[in-house]
C-alpha positions in Angstrom: 15.1 -1.6 -14.0 11.9 -0.6 -12.2 10.9 -2.9 -9.1 7.8 -2.9 -7.5 6.6 -4.2 -4.4 3.1 -5.3 -4.3 1.5 -5.1 -0.6 -1.7 -6.9 0.1 -3.8 -6.7 3.0 -6.9 -8.8 2.9 -7.4 -11.8 5.1 -9.1 -14.3 2.5 -7.0 -15.9 0.0 -10.1 -15.8 -2.3 -10.5 -12.0 -1.9 -10.6 -9.7 -5.2 -7.5 -7.8 -3.3 -5.2 -10.9 -4.5 -6.9 -10.9 -7.9 -5.6 -7.2 -8.3 -2.5 -7.8 -7.1 -1.6 -10.7 -9.8 -3.1 -8.4 -12.6 -0.6 -5.9 -11.5 2.5 -8.4 -11.5 1.7 -9.9 -15.0 1.2 -6.1 -16.1 4.6 -5.8 -15.1 6.2 -8.8 -16.7 4.8 -7.4 -19.9 6.6 -4.4 -19.8 10.0 -6.0 -18.4 9.6 -4.2 -15.3 9.7 -6.6 -12.0 7.7 -7.0 -8.7 6.9 -9.3 -5.9 3.8 -9.8 -3.8 3.9 -9.1 0.0 0.9 -10.6 1.5 0.4 -9.1 5.0 -1.7 -12.3 6.2 0.8 -14.6 5.4 2.8 -16.1 8.2 6.4 -14.9 6.7 5.0 -11.1 6.4 2.6 -10.6 9.3 3.6 -9.2 12.2 2.3 -8.6 15.8 0.8 -5.5 16.7 3.0 -2.4 17.5 4.1 -2.8 21.1 7.3 -1.4 22.4 9.2 0.3 25.6 12.1 1.7 23.9 11.0 3.2 20.5 14.8 3.0 19.6 14.7 -0.7 19.6 11.9 -1.0 16.9 14.1 -1.0 13.5 16.5 -3.7 15.2 13.8 -5.9 14.8 14.6 -8.8 12.3 11.4 -8.9 10.5 11.1 -4.9 10.3 14.5 -4.9 8.9 13.6 -7.3 6.6 10.6 -5.4 5.5 12.8 -2.4 5.3 15.2 -3.8 3.1 12.5 -4.6 0.9 11.0 -1.0 1.1 14.1 0.5 0.1 14.8 -1.7 -2.8 11.7 -0.9 -4.3 11.2 2.0 -6.8 7.6 1.9 -6.3 5.0 0.5 -3.8 1.6 -0.9 -4.4 -0.9 -1.0 -1.7 -4.2 -3.0 -2.3 -6.7 -3.1 0.0 -10.5 -3.4 0.7 -12.0 -0.1 2.7 -13.4 -1.4 5.8 -14.9 1.3 8.5 -13.6 3.8 6.4 -10.1 2.9 5.9 -7.8 0.4 5.2 -7.8 -3.0 7.4 -5.7 -2.8 10.5 -3.2 -5.1 9.5 -2.1 -2.4 7.0 -2.1 0.4 9.3 0.0 -1.6 11.7 2.5 -2.3 8.9 3.0 1.5 8.6 3.2 1.5 12.5 5.9 -1.2 12.5 7.8 -0.5 9.4 7.7 3.3 8.5 9.3 4.7 12.0 11.6 7.8 12.8 15.1 7.3 11.1 13.9 5.3 8.2 10.9 6.8 6.4 11.1 10.2 8.3 13.1 12.6 10.7 12.0 15.4 12.7 13.9 18.7 11.9 14.6 21.5 14.2 11.8 23.6 14.8 8.8 20.7 15.1 9.3 20.3 11.1 10.0 16.5 9.0 11.4 15.7 6.2 10.4 12.6 4.2 13.4 10.3 3.8 12.0 7.7 1.1 12.1 10.9 -1.7 12.2 9.4 -5.1 9.6 6.2 -4.6 6.3 6.1 -5.7 3.3 4.6 -4.7 0.1 3.4 -6.3 -3.1 2.4 -4.7 -5.7 0.1 -5.2 -8.6 -0.3 -3.1 -12.2 -2.0 -3.2 -15.2 -1.1 -1.3 -19.0 -2.1 -1.1 -20.1 1.4 -0.7 -21.0 4.0 -3.4 -18.0 5.7 -5.1 -19.7 9.1 -4.7 -18.9 8.9 -1.1 -14.9 8.7 -1.6 -15.3 11.3 -4.6 -17.3 14.0 -2.6 -15.2 13.4 0.8 -11.6 12.4 -0.4 -10.2 12.9 2.9 -11.7 9.6 3.8 -9.0 7.7 2.0 -7.2 9.7 -1.0 -5.7 12.6 1.4 -5.1 10.4 4.4 -2.7 8.3 2.3 -1.2 11.1 0.5 -0.9 13.4 2.8 -0.6 11.6 6.2 1.1 8.2 5.4 3.0 8.5 1.9 3.5 11.7 1.5 5.0 12.4 5.0 7.8 9.7 4.3 8.5 11.6 0.8 6.7 9.0 -1.4 4.7 10.6 -4.6 1.2 8.8 -5.1 1.2 8.3 -8.9 -2.7 6.7 -8.6 -5.3 6.1 -6.1 -8.0 3.7 -7.9 -11.2 2.6 -6.0 -13.4 -0.1 -7.1 -16.6 1.1 -5.5 -20.0 -1.3 -5.3 -17.8 -4.1 -5.5 -20.1 -7.0 -4.5 -22.7 -5.2 -7.0 -20.2 -5.6 -10.1 -20.8 -8.5 -12.6 -17.8 -10.5 -13.4 -17.1 -8.6 -16.7 -17.0 -5.2 -14.7 -14.6 -6.8 -12.2 -12.3 -7.9 -15.4 -12.7 -4.5 -16.6 -10.9 -3.0 -13.3 -8.3 -5.8 -13.7 -7.4 -4.7 -17.1 -7.3 -1.0 -15.8 -5.0 -2.4 -12.9 -2.6 -4.2 -15.4 -2.8 -1.0 -17.7 -1.5 1.1 -14.8 1.7 -1.3 -14.2 3.0 0.0 -17.6 2.4 3.5 -16.8 
């Protein structure tokens, strides 16, 4: 049975990010798949920002071990976040800094090459922004390429979809509900 780890990064409990997460998990339940939501702003999952004296000790922190265990058990990661300042919120980037370190998510090989250690896992990304969608379609490096190549792809994770709800604050409730319908449909793919 496929299991999804749904990671949200929005500080407000009323943020549309959380509606997207619930639409996805409801869609999973309709297909017989399982999933769980990890809200990075809750005390259970919130982490201090990366700071270390010895990089070798990072993977031994209890919360890092808990999160890495959840990542290991998941077949699919679902990242849901707003785009701020052209990228994900800092808390989500810190999530990668803290939990996707060398020896867990990748390793360096001789000759300066690297190998992703999370092969076989997939990822979906759902993001919102208030800016116009043509900016992200014209300049996909702002978001899509960065995630596909430099974060997920570097770790061996294959991105299966990347959906942006642009101009979010200008959307009607029915347009938002249409996006949520699309989210639920993605969970069955």
